[in-house]
N, C-alpha and C positions, 0 to 999 in steps of 0.2 A: 563516913567515907562517901565521897561523891562518886557517882558512877556516870560515865559519859554515855550519852544516849547513843543507841545503835542506829545507824543510818542504813535503811534498806536501799541498796544500790539500784535495784530494779525500779522501786518507786521513784527514786531521784531521776533516773533516766527517763521514765515516763513523764514526770513533771517537766523536765527540760524539753522533751519532745512536744508536749502539749503547748507549752509557752511559745516554742518556735512556730508551731502550726497556727496558733492564734495570730501571731505577728504576720505570717505569710497571708493568712485569710484577710486580715485587716488591710494589708497592702493591696491585695487583689480587689477588695471591695472599693477601695479608694480609686484604683485605676478604672474600675467600671463606673464610677460615679461621674465620669466626664459627660457633660451634657452637650448634645448637638442639636441645633435648631435648623429647620427647613420649612418652607412654605411662605405664603404671602398674605398680608393683611392690607385692607384698603380703608380709607377714611378721609378725615379732614386735616388740613394744615392751615393754621391761622398765623399770619405774620404778626409778630409782636412789635410794639413800638420800641425802638432802641436808638441809641446814639449811633450815627453812621460810623463813627470811629471804632466802635467795638464790633461791628459786623451785624449781619442779619440774624434773627432768631425766630424760629417757628415752633409753635405749640402743636403737638400731634395727638390725634385720637383715631384709632383704627380698630377694625375687627376682622378676623379671618380664621381659617383653619391652618394650623401649623402641625408639625409632626407630633407635638405634645397635646394636641386636641384643640377644640374651639378656644380662641384666645381673644382677649381685648388688650389693646396696647395704648398706653398714654406716655407722653414724654415730650422731649424737646430736642432740637438740634440748633447749634450755634455756628455761624459762619465765621470766617476770618475777617477781621476789621482792617484798620489802617496800619498794617504792619507789612514788612517786606515779605516774609514767608512764615507760614504757620499751619497748624492743624485745626480742622473743624472738630468740635466736640459735641457731646450730647448724652442723654440718658433715656432709657426706655423702661417702663414697668409693664411686665406681661402678667396677665391674670388668666388662670384657667380654673376649672372646677377642682383641680387637684392641688393648687397652690399658686404662689407668686414667684416671679423672678425679677430682680433688678439688674439692669445691664448698663455698663458705662461704655460710651462710644468714643472713638477717636478716628479721624479720617485716615485712610490707608496710606495716603501720601500728603506731603506738604503742598500747600497752594499759596498763591500770591494774591494780595489785594482783597477785594470784596467778593471773592468767589464763594458760592455755596456748594459744599461737597455732596456727593451722592454715595460714595463707597466708604464704608466704615469697617473697622475691626471692633468686635464687642467682646466683653468679658463679664462674667457673672460677678456682681459685687455683694449680693444678698439673695437669699432664697428661703421660702417657707413652705409649710405643708409637705406634700410628697417630694418636693424638690430640695428640702432642707439638707444642707451639707453637700449639695451637688456643686460642682465647679464646671466651667466650660468657657470656651472662646470660639470665635468664628468670624464670619463675614456677614455683613448686612448691607443692603442697598436701600437708601431712603431717598425717594424722589418726591419733591414738593412742587406744586403748581398752585395757582390761585384757588384756594379752598379745597384742594385735593392732596392726598398723600398716598403713596404706595410704599410699603415696608416689606422687603423680600429677604428672607434668610436662606442661606445655602451656599 
């Protein structure tokens, strides 16, 4: 004769409660994992040879103190080429003692012709070390001049 197992209702309620609390805690952690960047880095901008039809491209290397600590930044920005209207794009790699962040850039507004943008929106595309699993987005200003670059978050 088979006996059906007895279910302890109190234990079942506690198990359901703990499962719900773990889900809420995980959701709260994900909400706090949002990354915000502020501060300025200065360095070099090197104009790369490109076909004029595809727009200007600059290689960037900079260093400075951001809210996440002393940072080195490398990357590039790409202007709009021979099209009616478009967005500038770019990418930045941030390195700190705690880890790395990879950011994708897109100009905040569309521009015409051979304009080089300065205002970008950024989003985290990859992160490692202390920043692993962190997400974020914000605004960054990238100003280039012959041999100089300023990258300001905030």
